[in-house]
Phi, psi and omega in degrees: 000313178298320178294334178263029169096011173245075185302335186266016179292129184287164165285154176289159175290179181289338172264005165093021182254139179262123182267161186288340182212160181270168181310329185275007173085007171289132179259160170259128173271097183286358175256009183272154173297327185289323175299310187298317174308303178295320177303319180296320180286335190255352184304324179296346179285334182281154175302143177048032175063025180085359182267131178282148174288166175299326180295314178289330179294318181301311180292322172302313170309305184301317176296322180291325180296314179308306173313309179289329177287323175302308188297314180294331178284341171269016172107351182266071193296348184251006176296111182293149169298154175287138176283142176306322180293337189240021177312142178084000182241057187304324193296339183288343186253000174294126174091017183293180177296139175088003177204145178259108182296352174271347183292149174303324181292314177300307183297330178292311183293325178297316182293321180290338187250008184305333179298341177267355176267167188296121179077004176070029188271348189078183182262160172281000000 
């Protein structure tokens, strides 16, 4: 990805997850044309061409359901369940209706539930 024009693309975590930013705070713009081009050029390097298996899909969905349940149990009552078509894309649901990701309640819930996020990194 870096060789194809995304210099801030991070190394994977120890569990193989690619985060949206590096530890130094540099973020990857996943909507940029450079990212799209690099992603297309590098997709063949991912297992199964970057497509999850049925088992991986079910595991990710189960993990996100646990995250949603945990967030709700910690006071973020409107935190939604993951839609099937968007599993693994938690960021699409951040800042949804009924909760503020910048609130202290949300931040506390995010910290308490981080074990249910990819790589155990917590939510933004």
